[in-house]
Steps between C-alpha positions, in 0.01 A plus 500: 500500500652161423276470196629835369861383537444174311352696213794740485774239561529387134537860387757569768701191405484599133628848577779370723614249238495773233712729720751221577522407130560863397761546771674181388510613138630843596797357688809451288679184586879545474643277232864530611793705388552547130836387359769766504658626179858618483859418420763308692871467444848529642731799532872425539778745583867429433774694679492776759214747480577868444498684835214726391244214481310416818277246327390365164150418377366371173257766380210424268441783254223527243746656252877499464567866569809515720508881488174527698445159665259641762238568231500134400558340840241229576643288783824356631646187653627438848815698585840339455753628754881521462539184707316297234616383159179322394137604524208279397222748435131518420324812376120499492379656176181527299445371147724677247855563379775622732872567506703380799802712588729461803520829686750609764359683802728774634306561825406273787271230351255519794462876444458438125218248557324709765505816287472355149204715391676822603829387347337426164353854495840662566692665213809283561486139606738309728487223237767401250407263215770232491512424130804349329535707180723233340252220568155627600362145472684422825313769686172587323214258447176551309214287631140442412262415783189298424182526700543325833832342401855515629779548246834350600817649353705226338832682557614695809558874489874544557674810632878478462671764718850364429536691172 
């Protein structure tokens, strides 16, 4: 019996080493998180907010179509509340060209965030683009996002409610 085992031992060891090698090659070793791409900047409000706004976000759109922003809505920043006058934001985006537009939220921001998919499918949105027609450069930004890079806006987005 012992003699039989010693003859089969090299084959058994070969098979075990082959199985361990294959298992090792099949396992994917995590290489860490990939860098995040997106845009960061600052939103500043001046003056008292209109009573109808419960919050403001910076929305990233893939096209500047303010008539139907829901069709072009990609993502949005953190929510600025009426108690704030400055918001440092970051929006995670993929590689491409985007338009950043501040948008007033006319419903409770927590409800907006929790029900965003349903809200974007609705015929009318509780969103108001806050664009200064006299100086759209104060409120609208076009940005290009590179692969795995963060674009920083060199000028803040300013909303002046005193006018």
